[in-house]
N, C-alpha and C positions, 0 to 999 in steps of 0.2 A: 202239203198240210202236215201238221204235227202228228206224231204217232202216239198211240195210247199204250201204256204199260201198266202192270200191276204193282210196280214199285211205289212205295209210299214213303217219300223222303221226309215227311213230317209226322210220321206215325207217333213218335214220342210225345208230340204236343197234344195229341187228341183233337186237333182242329180239323182234320180231314175226314173225320167220321161222318158218313152220310153225305158226302159232297164230292165234287169234282174240282180239282185244284190245278192251276197252271203255275208252274215254278219257272221263273226266268233266272237263269244263271248268268250274271253279269261278268263279262270279260272286258279287259281294256279295249280290245278291238271292236267291241260292240257299241261303244260310245262314239257314234259318227259325228255328232255335233257338239261334243263337250270337250273340255280341256283334258290334257293328259293328267292322270291321277294314279297314284300308287296305292294299291289295296294290299291288305295283309295276305290274301291269297287270291288266286285267280278264279275261284269258285264262289265268289261273294254273291249272296242272294240279294236281289234288287227289288223284286216285287212278287207278291203272291195274291192271287184272287181265287175265290171259291164260290160256287153256287151251292147254297144250302137247299135242303129238301123242300123248303117253302118257297123256293124261287128267288129269295133274297140273295144278296151278294155279301160275302165276307171278304174284307180286304185287309191284308196284313201290311200295316203302314211302315214304310222304310225310313221315315224322317221323324226327328224329334220336334214336338210342337212347343213353341214359346211365344205364340201370338201371331206368327206369320201365316198360319192356316194353309201351309203348303199341302198338307194331306187332303184338304178339300179340293184343291186343284188337281191332284193326282186321282182323287175319287171321280171327278168330272171326266177325266180321260177314260177311266174304267167304265163309267156309265155310258159314255159315247160309243165305246167299242162294243158293249154288250146290249145296247138299245134298251137301257133301263134308266130309271130316275136315280139321282144322287140320294134321294130319301130312302131308296131301297138298298143302300150300302151301309154296312156296319164296319167301322174301322177299328182295328185292334193293333196296339203297339206291342210287338213281341219282346220278350226278354232275351238276354244274350245267350241263353242256352238253346233257344228255339230256332235261331237263324244264324247263318254265317255272318262274320263281321261285315259291316256296311260302312261306307265313307261317312265321316262325322258330319253333323248338320252345321254348316257354316259357309261363309263366303258367297252367299246368294247362289249356290250351286245346285240346289235341290231340283228345280225344274229343268235345268240344263242337263243334269246327269240322269234324271229318272223319268222324264216325260216319255221319251221313246221306249225305254225298257218297260215301263208300265203299260203303254199302249200295246206293245208287242205281246206281253204276257196275257192281257185281256183278250186280244184278238186271237191268240192261240187257243185260249179257252173257248171263245165263241165258235171257232171253226171245228173244234172237237165236239162241241155240243150240236153243231149243225150235222156232223156225221152221224151222231146218235139219232137226231131227228129224222134224217133220211132213212135210217134203218127202221125206225119205228113206223114211219109213214110208207115204207116200202117204195121209195122213190129214189131216182138218181140224186146225188148230192146237189147238182146244179139246179134242180127243180125245187129246192128248199130255199125260200127267201126270208129275209129279215122281217121280223115283226116286233112290236113292243113287248119286251119281256120274253121273247122266244122267237118262233119261226112260223111261217105259213106256207102252204102249198098253193099251186095254181087254182085248185078247186076251193080255195078259201078255208080249207081245214087248217086249224092252228094247233100248235103244240107249245106249251110254256116250258121254261127252264125247269120248273118244279116237276113237270111230267117226265123229265129226262134224267132225274136224279134218283138213285136207289141207295141201298145201304153199302154198296161196293165202293171202296176207296180207289179212285183212279187218279193217277198223277199224269198230267200232260207235260211232256217234255218237248223241247225244241229238237227237231231233226235237222242237223246242219246240211244234210244232203237234199233237203226239200226247200222249195221256195218259201220265204216267209209269208205269213198271211197279209192281206191288205189291211193297212192301218187307216181306219176311218178318221182318226184325229188329224192326220196330216194330209188328207185328201182335200186340196183346195177347192175342188169342184163340188164337194159334197155339202149339202145343207146340214149344219150342225144343230143338234138338239140340246146338248149339255155344255160342250166346249164353247167358250165365248159368251156365256151367260153369267149374270151376277147371282151366284149361288151362295147361300148363307153357309157359314162354317158348320161342319158336321155335328158338332156338339154345342151349338149356339144356345139351346135351351138351358143346358147345365151351366154354361158360362154366365148367363144373365140372371139365373136364379140362385147362384151360389152353390150349385151342385157339383161343379167341376172339381176333380181331385188333383191337388198338387202334392208334392212330396211331404209337406207338413201336415197334410190331411189323412195320410195313409193310416188306417187303424192297425194297431199291432198289440196283441195281448201280452201282458206281463212286461211291457216296455219300461225301461228306465230312461232318465234324461241326463244329458251330459253337455259340457261345454269346456273349452280349452282356453288357456291363457295365450293371448296373441302378442308377439313381439311388436315393438313400436314401428320398426322398419325391417327391411330385408337384411339378411346376414347378421342379425343380432344374436348374441349368445346369452343364455341365462346366467346372471352373475350372482344374485341372491334371491332367496325365496322364503317368505314368511307365511305360515298357514295356521297360526294360532287361532283356536276356536272353531276351525272348520268342521272338525269331527263332532262337535256339539250341536251342529245345525240339525233341526228336526227334519228327518227324511234323508239325511246324509247316508251314502252307501260306501263310497271309496274315493280316495285321492290317488290319482294315477300319475306317476312321473317316470319318464324314460329319457334321460338326458335333458334337452331343452323342451321336450314335450311334457306339458303339465295340464291336467284336466281333472274335473270332478264329475262324479256320477251320483245322482240323487233320485229320489222316488217321484218328485214333482218338479215342474218348471220353477215354481216359487222357491223351492229348496235350492235349486241350482243358483238362482239369483242371490240368495242369502249367502251361500258358500263362496261364490265368486267375489262378493263384496269384501270378504275377509282375507283374501289372498293378496299379498303384496309381493311384487316381483320387480327386480331391477335388471337391466340388460347392459351388456357391453357391445359396442358397435365395432365391426371390423372396418367400416368405411364411414367417414363423416358424412352427414347429410344436412343440407339446408338448400333453400331456393337459390342462393348465390352460387353454390357448387354446380347445380343443374344448369343454370344460365351460363356458367363458364364452360361446361362440357359441350354445350351445343353452339358455342360462339363460332359460326361458320366463317366469319371474317378472320378471326384469330387462327383458325385451322388453315385457311388459305394462305395467310401470311407465313405460316410455318412450312409451307410446301404444298404440293398438289394433294388433292383429295384422293383417298385410297382406292376407290372403285369407280371405274368408268362403265356406265351402264349403256351409253350410246355415244358414238362419235362418227359423225358424217361430215367430212370435209371441214372440220372446225378451224376457225381462224382466231388467233389470239390478238393480233394487232388490228383492231377495228375500233371505230368510234361508236360507242354505245349510246343509243338514244334513250334507253331505259336502263338504269342500274339501281335496283332496289333490293333491300333485305326485308324478309317477312318472317315473323316468329309466331308459332302456334304453341300454346301452353298445353301441359299435360291435362288429359281428361280421363275421368273414370266412368264406369258403366251406370252407376246409380239405378240399379234394377229395383223395381217396385217390390219384388218378393225376395227377401233375404234367403240365402241358401239353407237347405236342411237335408238331412240324410238319416236313414235308419240302417243299422247293421245288425245281422243276426248270424251267429255261428251255430252250427248243429251241435247239440249236446249228446246225441246218440248216433250210432252208425258211422258211415264214412265222413271224413272231413268235408265240410261244406260251409261256405260263406255266402249269404244273401244280402244284397244292398238295394234299398229303395231310394232313388234320388232323382232330382231334376238335373239332367246333364245333356250337353250337346254331343257327347261322345261316350256312350255306355261301354263300348268295347275297350277304350283306353282305360276307363275306370276298372273294368274287369282285369285287364292286364296288370295295371299298376297296383291294385289291391293284392293280387296274387303275388306279385314281386315283393311287396311290403311285408306280407305275412309268411313268405316262404312256402306258398301253396301252389299246386298245379292250377293252371288257368281254368281248366274244365271244372274245378271245384268251386269256382266263384260265379255267381249269377247276379246280374244287375237288372233291376226292374226300372226302366226309365219312366219318369213321370212328367206330366205337363209342367212347363216353366212359366213363371211370371216375368218374362223378359230374359234374354241371354246376351245378345250383342257381342258374342265372343267371350263373355266373362264366365261361362259355365263349361269351358273345355278342360278344366283342370281338376286334378285330384286334390281337393282342398277339404271341404266339409266332410267328404266321404272318408278321408284319412282320419279325421277326428273321430267319427263314429266307429270306424273299424278298430282303431287302437283301443278305444274305451270299451267296446264290446268284448274284445279279446281279453282285456284285463279283468272284467267283472263276470265274464261267462254268462251274460244275459243280453237280451236285445237292448240296444241303446239308440235313442234318437237324439241327434244334435241339431239344434236350431240356432243359426247364427243371429246375432243382433245386427241392427242397422250399422252400428259402429264397427263390428267385425267386418261387415261387407265393404265398408269404405277403407278401413285401414289395412286390410289384407288383399285388396283388389290388385289385379295385374292391369295396369293402366296403359293407355296409349301414350307413347313417349312424346315429350315436347320435341319440337324440331325448329330449325332455322334454315331459311332458304334464301339464297342470293340468285336473282334472275337478271340477266343482261340481254337486251334486245337491240338489234341494229336494223336499219332500213336502207333501201336503195333510193335511187334518184326520184322515183315515182312514189315514194312512201311505202313501198311494199316491204314486208318482212323478209329479211335476208339472213340474219344470224340469230341463233338462240343458244344461250348458255344458262344452265341451271345447275347450281351446286348446293347441296344441302347436307346437314348433319342431323342425325337422329339416333335413337337407340334401337336395339334389336326388338323385333316383335316375336318371331318364332325362336330365334336363337336365345332370347332372354329367358325363355321358359325352362325350368329345370327338368320338366318332363313333357314330352311332346305327345300330341294325339296319336292314336294307334296307327293311322295310315301314313303319317309324315315320316319320311326318311330323314335321318339326322343331316342337318345342313351345317356346313363348315365356313361358309363365306357369306358376306352381306349380299352378294349378287344372287345367292341361292335363297335368301330370306324373302319369300313371296310378299310378306306383309310390308316390308320396308321399300321394296322397289315398285309396288303397285301404284299406278297413277302418275309416275314421275315423267313419262314421256308425253309431249304435247301432241294435240291433233293437228297442229299447224305445220305447213310445208315450208320450213326454213331451209334454204339451200345449204347452210352451214349450221350444224347442230352438235351440241355436246351436253350430255347429262352425266353428272358424277356426284359421288357422295362419300361420306365417311361415317363410321359407326362408333359409338361410345358406350361405355359400360355405366349404366345409370345406378345410383345408389338406392332406387326404389324399384319395386317389382313392375315389370312391363309385360304386356301381352297383347292379345287380339282385341281390338276395339272397332266398332262398326266402321266399315269402309277402309280400315287400316290406314296406310299412308296416303291413300288417294285423296282423302279430305283435305289435309294440310297442303299437299302438293298442288292440287288443282285450285285451291284458294289462292296460292301464290301466283300460279301461272295466269289464271283468269284476271287477277288484280293487275298484273303487269300488262297484259294485253289491253285491258280497259284504259290504263294510264297512257299507253301508246296511242290508242284511238283518240283520247282527249288531246294529247300533244299535237296530233295531226288534224284536229277538229273534224273527225270523221264519225259517222254513226257507228256505234260499237258493234251492232249486229252485222251491218254490211262489212265492216272491217274484218271481223272474225271469219265470216263466210269467205271473203276474198282470200284470206290468209290460209284457208284450208286447201285452196287450189284444186277443188273438186275431189279431194281424196276421201271425204266422209259424207256421202250424200244423205245418209240417214240422220247424222248429226245436223247437217245443214237444214234438213226439213224440220227438225225439232226447233231450231233457232228461228226459222221463218214463221213457223206457226205460233211460237210463244210470243213473238213480237206482235202478231196480229191479235192474240188474246189480250195482251197487255194494253194495246191501244184501243180496245173497246171502251175503256174508261180513260178519260182525259185526266192527267195528273193535275191536281189543284195547284194554282199558281201561288207564288210566295216563297219566301225563304223558309227553309226547313223541310221542304218537300223534295224528294228525289226518286228516280227510277233507275235501277241497275239491271244488267243482264249478265248471265254467265252460262256456261255449258260444260259438258264433260263426257268422256267415254269411260265406262267401267268394264274392265276386262275384255275389251274389244268386241263386246256383243250387246252392251247396254248403253243407250244413248239418252241424254237428258239435256234440256235447256230450261232455264228458269228466269223469271223476272221478279223483282221485289220493289214495291212502293213503300217508302219509309217517310216518317214524319218526326222531326226533332221537336219534342214537346218541352218547351222552355219552362212551363208551369210545373210539371211533374219531374222535370229533369230526367227524361227518359227518351231513349230511341225506340220508337214504336214502328214495328213492321205492320203496315196497314193491310197490304194485299200482296199475294204472291201468285204468279201463274206458273204452272209446271206442265211441260210437254215431255212425255217419256215414251221411248220405243225399246221394248225388250223382246221383240219378235211377236210370236203368237200370244194374244191376250186370252189365256185360258179362263180367267175369272177377272173381268175388268174391275168389278167392285173391290176385290181384294187387292188388286194393283193400286187402286186409288187409296185404299187404306194404308198401304205401305208408303205411298207418297206422303200422306198426311203425317205419318210417323217420322219420316225423314225430314219433313219441314220443321217439325218440333225440334229435332236434333240440330238442324241447321241454325235455328234461332238461338238455341242454347250455345252452340259452338261459337257463333259470331258475336253474341252479346252478353253471355252470362257465365258459362261454365269455366271455372278455373280451379284446378286441383292444386291446393297450396301446401307447401312443405315448410315446416318450421325448423328449428334447431334440434336435430335428432328425433323428429317426430312428424306425424302427419296432422296437419291442421284441419284439412277437410274431412270431417269425421261423420257428418250427417247432413240432412237437407237444410239445417239452419246455417251451415257455413259452406255449403256447396249448392249454388242456386241452379235450378233447372226451370224451364218454361212452365208456366201455369196456363190455364185456359184463357185468362185475360191477356196473355202475351202472344196468343196465336193469331196470325193474320187471316183475313178472308182468303179463300183458296179457289182458284180456277184450275182444274186439272183436266188434261186431255191425254188419253192413251192412244197412241198410234198403233193400230193392230196390223200385224204382218202375218197373215194366215199361212203363208208358205215358208216361214222361217221358224224353226223350233224355238220354244219359249226359253227365255233366260230368266234369271232371278232378279227381283226388284227390291230386295230388302235393304240395299245400301246405295242405290243409284242416285236418288235425288239429293242425298246428303253431300255428294261431292261438289255440286254446283251451288247449293243454297247459301253457304257463308259468303262466297264471292259476290253473288247477286245482291246480298244485303249490304256488304261494304262498298260495292260499286255504287249503290244507291246513295249511301252516305256521302261518297265523294261528289256525286252530282248535286246533292242538297247543300253541302257545306264547304266544299273544296278540300275537305280533310281526307287524305288517303290513309286508311287503316293499314298499318304495317305489322300490327300485332293483334292476335285474338286471345281472349275476347276484347272487343272495343267497348268503351263506356262513354257516357255523357261527358264526364270530366275530361276524357281524352280529346273530345271534340272542342271543348271550351278552352283547352290549354294551348291550342295552336296559335 
């Protein structure tokens, strides 16, 4: 059992007053079921739970919320371990001065990294409280049994958590010399009360009534408003600047210029708009930009003709002299995040006392913002405090020091609190996008039609390497093989005896970065399209062919495929030209499995490709909150429809053409298919993240359905009605 001490690790926060706290110190060795990850220090706090004097639970949330509701899932784990209801948990997101650095929120890693540490912390607290109950009841500790909201003795005498809390601060620490407490969450034989249930998000009432606070809603006395001039593209330098009449704008405070950084500060948002309208800037480009240049950069065939691709990711008995049954090139266009909430931030410098900078912002990595702001301002890191706020979508787009940079520099210049609210156009034109990519896939078969050879070569831009400043936990990467975003999803789940995967990287003239599912979406679209085409060539059922080609190596993926076929076939596909059904599957980061079907209809009257119905079967291990898993699937289906049929980030001559929703199309409610979703629960397997899984198979399921309906094989995304009619 854990030991009790009088040490109060969180005294400075004031949160432990009148309560008992369990502090779990995460070390790399403690993540038994997660990937290897580098933290800024080995004493990174992962989860804190506290019993208040009223018996309620205070939980210090380790993840940033952007609609995925991961903290609700972690709260369910705490509730399971403590035998309380989720409604009895109050979640608080700490600022960066109150807890050690934590891994940033991305990559669908939250449940993978934090489910077991969270359970461990709560269980440690539970057993410490049991020891207190035994002392109060004057009983041996093994005579004190669990009860709802506390404990009971054999004589049915009960004691609540509230009865066991006084005004003494007690920190419960792990004792590495003692056996860890039993984890109720991961006990497959135990009947669960909270884990595995459809629990509403912790703050659902505030979300549906408009009471939720985002960074743009944070009240700040005496705040000014600012905005900066954005260059048209990456690596542009300010050539000329005209500011005539700006100082005459009512409410104008200051024009701030530092090299290429130009911004205005005013008393009201309307004054900012008026001042910005008067500023005229021209820019000189270090590198030409247009769509033709990007297409040239990712021309995988031209790169192959010039020599071997630069980086071999996998080579298993590869044969070059073989007759290819399939030899196809697939192209996927650049896509942007299109977040519903444009970014905003507030920066406040201390005007008296020690130097201090406070930042309120919606970010996936507050500790990186803290580090980078300190670096930018020449301050000590401990003098910077970041207050993370809920985000209206992230998808990898809020990992950067962007709007925060604007607010910090303007606030420093005017020595007043400054709030910067990006416009929708700012959001589009300064976004770090997922790079376009081109994939060449070659497949060969044996005498019995079995898959024997697999070759996949592709060209794309860097995802992690392209960023000028990395998240706080990421070690600098020097080669494409180290760029986790670029290599993700590139290796097939199929058992080819001869296999080679290789790629090259290029330097894009536009900003690149993390985008939902990273390279896995484009790579698996190409792979699943090629496998479907091979099944058609051999006149084989696509599901049977894919399962046979796995050679028994991925039973969980096979189960998803078999089940999604059964779901799809509940409804008979309407006969007639223009109707088609396609299947696709994928593995995300070796622990998340998905299979999908899509029923599509080619509507000649409206000249649209309509996705009528999709079935999704997903296995991410333990289903802590099946309702939230289904919600993540719904989100991924929307992104799949957009990636397959709509979303194209267009670049003009030295500018970005996709600047708002009028010229960057995303799915609307009318574009969404009917959904059948099934979650395969694996109660003995620790949970993995679901935020990106279904996206990897969705586009291929849709385009495979188009192939069945029309005979047209989509080789480039997004595919349009005119593409089909031009064959």
